[in-house]
N, C-alpha and C positions, 0 to 999 in steps of 0.2 A: 537482403539489400544492404549495402555498406554506405555509411556517411563518410564523405571525404572532405578534408579541409585543405585547400590549395594555397600556396604562397610561392616561394621560389622552388617549386616542385610540390611534393605532397608533404604537408606539415603533420597531419594526423589522419587516421582512418579507423573507423569502428564498424563492426558488423561483418557480414560475409560476402564474398565475391569470388567467383571462378574457383570454387572448391576450397577456398581458404577463409579462415576466421581471423579477424583483427580485433585486438582488445588491448587493455592496459591494466596493469596492477601496480603495486607500490614500487616495483623494481623497474618499471618502464613499459614501453610498448612491446607487444609480441604478436606473432602470427603462428597459427597452427592449422593443420588440415581440418577441413570441415567434416564432421561425422554426423550421421543421421541419428537423432536422439531417439531413445527408447520411449515409446508411447504406451504406458501401462493402462491407459483408458480407465483411470480410477473413478470411483464414485464422485469425488470432488471435481475432477476434471470434467466429467460429463455434466455435472450440475452447473458449472461456470459456463460451459459452452451453450447449454440450454438457456441460461439467463441472457447471454449476449445475443443469441438468436431472437429471443423474445423482445429484448430491448430495441433491437434493430427494426423489427416489425412495428413495434409501438411508435417509434420515432416517425416512421414513414406513413403509417396508416391511421394512428389514433391521436397523436399529439396535435394540438391546434397550432396554427401558424404563429399567433402571438407568443406562445410558450417557446416554440422553436426560435423565434427572434430573440427571446431573452437569453437562451443558451448561446446563440451566435454572438450577441453583444458581450456576454461574459467571456467567451473564448477570445474575442478581439481585444479585451482589456487585460487579460492575464497572461503574462509572459512565462513561458516554460523553458526548460533546458533540454537539449537533445543529448545524445551520447558523446558528442564532442564538446559539450559545455556551452554551446552556442544558444542564443536566445531565439526561440521559435514560438509561433502562435498556432494552437490547435484549432480545429473547426468546432462549431457548436455541437455537432454530432459526437466528435471525439470526447469533448468535455462531458456530455451526457452519459456516454458509455463509461467513462472513467469514474464518475460518481455513482451511477446507478447500479453498476455491476456489484459494487461493494454494499451499497445501501439496500438493494433488493435482496441480496444473498443473506444479509444480516437480519433484515426485518420481514422480508416477504412482501413488502409494500412498494408502491410506485408513487413518487411525488407528483402532485398535480400542477406544480409551478416550476419556474426556473430559478437560478441563483438570485439571492437577494442582494449580494455584494459584488464588488469588482476586484476582489483579492482572494488568494487562498487563505484558509485559516492559518494563523501563525503557529509555528512549531513551538513545543513546550520544552525549553532547555532543562527543566527540572524533572522530566519524566525519568522514572527509575523503577526497579522491581526487585523483589526477593523471590526465590524459588525454593519451596519447602518440601522435604520428603514427607513430613508429618501428615500433610493433607493433599499431597500431590497437586499443588496449585501454585500459580504465580500471584503475588500480591503487588499491585501496581500503585505507585505514588505519582501525583502530578499536581499542578498548580490549581487549587480549588477556586481561585479568583479569575481564571482565564475566561476570555469572552465567550467561548463556545459553551461554557457551563450554563449560561443564561438563555440559550436557544433551545426551545422545547424540541425534544426528540433527538438531540445530539448524543453521540456516543464516542468514547475512545475505544477503537477496535484494535485488537491485538492479534498478531500472528507469532507463532513460536517455531524455532528451528529444532531439529533433533539434537538432544544433548551430546556434547563432545567432551574430549579429554580436557582437563583443566589447563594444560599447557598450550592449547590452541589459541591463537590470537586473531584469527580472521574467520568469518563465516559469511557465505553469500547465498545460502539456501540449500535445499528447498525449504519452504515455509509452509506451515499448516495453520489454518484459521483456528484460533483458540476461543474467541468470543469478544463481547463488547461490554463496556461499563457505561451505564447511563449517566447523563449529565445531572439528572434529578436524583438527589439522595444516594450517591454511589457509595454506600457503606454496607458491607465491606467492599473494598476495591479488589476483589478476588476473582480469578478465572481458573477453572480446572485445566490442568496441563493436558494437551492432546498426546503427549509422550510420557513414558514412565520416567520419573525423576530419580536419579541415583546420587547419593551423597558424594560430594566432591566434584561432580561433573560441572561443566560450564555450559550455560544455555544462552542463546541469543534470542531476542524478540524484537519486533518492530511494531510501533503503534501509529495509527492514523486517526486524526480527528475527522469524524463524519458528522457534519451538522444536519439538523433535522429537516423534515420535508417542506418547511416553509423557507429554508435558506439554501440547501442543496449545494454545499461546497465540501471539498475533500482536501485535506492537507497532504503535504509530502510525507514520506515515511520518516519515522524517528527511531533509529536503531539503538538498542540498549542490550546489556549483557550482565550476567552475574554468575556466581558459583552456587550450586545447589547446597543448601544447608539443612540441618535436621529440624530446627525450630527458629522462630523469629529471634 
């Protein structure tokens, strides 16, 4: 399905329609023929699909009405952006799936309450990393005084892209879950790389703040990159 922005004609369009895909990159808008993506049905894909199916059933059959109302109120208060950059509001169910797909996959747990606040966790502009050949890990740095650090059960969850040549300046995926760093005593802030790191390659990662089971909020992605080095 495509998102279309109308004005004096069509101002912008994103998504797919009638066999065509519409998107935009740094050079402007473009259109290409829609192709059927390859579905490798990997272990990770199967796990995520299973989690989403479980969460959907939990929302309808197990969650109490007061908790559902909390998710609905949170969704009505938090403005999101669609592919056209327009402000939209998700449903409570959408917000529940958005948070719990990541939280449950990382922890295996299910929160018993809804979101405690009415905003997304703030992004951390200081988020950075180094990628080392010596221990095949990424070492993450972030603001130790950020609000999420004081919420029990919170994590900075990281995804890593497959390493690329050092001259590449853009990466849009695919991403593989690397792991999480707990808000409580995160020392060292180190996550084993899910790909083999080779000296001189460039790697991209993105992090998301996932607050604990008494807060239930998820930040937008924060994308970072670095060159693979031999040692700190």
